[in-house]
C-alpha positions, 0 to 999 in steps of 0.5 A: 536519592542525593549523590555527591562527589568531592574531593578529599585533598587540594583537587586534581584527584581524578573528580571528573572520570569519577563522576563521569561513571556515577553520572550514567547512572544518574538522572541529574548532574549539578556542577554547585561550585567554581568556576572555569579556574579548574577542570575535568579531564574525562575519557570517553567513547567520543576521545578526550575532553576536559571540562571547565564549566560544564557538568561532568554528565554532558555525555549521557543523552539521559542526563540533565545537567545543571550549572547552580548558583554557587558557580561561577560562570563564564557564559563565553567558557560556557559557550565555547564548551557547548562547542568542544564537544560538538565539534567533537561528535557528542550528541548536544546534551540536556543542559539547564543553567539557574538564572540565579546563578552569577555572571563571570564579568570581564572586570573581574579576569581584569582585576585578578590579573593585576591584583596577582601582578600587586603582590608579585613575590606574596601572589597567591598563585592565582590562576587569573581566571577571575575566582576571586573578585567574583565571589568577593562582589557576590558576598559584598552585594554587587555581583550580576545575577543571569537573570539581570541581564534580562531587565536593561534598566535594571542591569545598568544600575546594578553597572554604574554601581558597581562601577563606581566601586571599581574605579577607585581600585583600577585608577589609585591602585593599579593605574588602569584605564578606568571601566565604562559601564556603557561599554560592559552593557554593551558587552553584555547583551550577545552574552545575554542572548546566546544563554538565554535558550539554557537558562530557566528555573533549575532550583523548581527543576531539581525538587520536583525530579526529586519529588519523582524518585529521581537520583541527582549526583553534586559534582564538586570542584577542587578538595577540602584543602581548597575550602576557604573556610576549613581549607589551607586558608589564604591559599583556598578557593573563593568558593566553599568545595565541601559536599554540605554546600552542596545543597546550598549552590546545588539548590537541594534539601539538605535532608536529601543529601545521603552520600557522599563519594570522597575521591582521594589520588594514590600519591599527592598532587597539588597546583598553587601555592601553599603548605604541601607536606608530602611534597617530592622536589627533584628528579623523584618528584619530576619522574611522579609527574611524568607518569601520573594521569594520562598526561601527566601531572598538569593543570586540565586548566592553566598547564602549569607543572603540579606539585607531587608527594608521597600520600598524605594521609593527614591530610586525606584523614582530615578532607573525607572527615570535613566532607563527611565521606561516606565512600572512598573513590582511590583513583590513579594506583595504576602510576605507581607502579614503577616503585620499589617501595611508597612511602605514606604520610601518616603524621606530622610532627610540629613542634617537636610533637607527632600528629595525626591530626590536621592542624591549622594553617598557621601551625602547618608550614613547620610541620614535617612527614612522618612515612610508614614506607611499603613495599612497591608491586614493580608491575603495570595493573592499568586496567585491571577490573577484579580486586582480586588480580591485583598484586598481592603488595598493591592490594595491601596498599589499597586496604593500608589507605582504608585503614588510615582513611577510616572509610570504606574505599568502595572505587579503584581506578587502574587508568584513566578511561571509563570502565578501568575502574575496580567496584568493590560494591 
């Protein structure tokens, strides 16, 4: 059986913790898209860890953790994370990197940085992790697969070809020194030797596991709003953040995907540019940002302060719809206990008309939030594990969100730690 865990919103919904929770009951955890541009923070028995490349099942000895073909593999960061786990006392996890996964090249990060510099005030708010150039090259068919590192003649030919193209940009658009394919080749050789013990045929491995009745968990990065097709384009990421893509980037058959757990936070937050209809500003935003999460609302990768706002039911319902959500995991409800009242965005006013449907990007900037106000519960609910022990106002808030999303809430997270959870299954 295959289950996917994905974000309903802009990312940063608390997927790391929920993935860690579900991984406990999984045989295989597959990271199916994205790169090191966003992180999942997990607090477990070994301490607190921010994972950017590794799947969130690495804390369980019974789990095989797969990096699928849809991932932008940053080998240096992958190896650094393994070292971070070892230094933190975590037993060496079982990790398998698909031989067809493509690798993040040094020039991808450079190109990302140069392009953001060139765009200046019109930049997209990139993390400068090389993601857009990486996926551009992948679909332009000039990427480098991990297996290419082990065929030196093929690798050199590919590097010479890509440098010929890149150097037009480097010299004439960015006014930088040209790339040297031989220098790149020499940089890749130590990388090849370091990654070799982890490389294998993950596609065959996963299909065999499914034939043998194993449980597979697909782990997505970011959320629905960051999908390049169905999100707030162009302020998106460059890989597909939807559960359906997990059957491609994770190498599993589409017919095997049975459950989609959509994670959404009890308020809204986002890193990066783009429309954010329910956004808060000033002291109100600062207070919510400070109380958010375990260490406040700051990006796990960038450290940038996240934009925060009231819960956006319009965006979330759409996000759950395009994910094909079968159940909801609602996180960070413990962060709202200081509020006298809580607003929920239940509609957008666009060109004088109120709608519950999420509009296209061209109309989002003109959208104004329509709020419904609910009473706060004015108490600390952190660590509560019984839904009946939540204050009535908190239970009403959960049920209100469930009604708005039209998908059952099955998990309510009441804190950042692994078992600060209410399981409504």
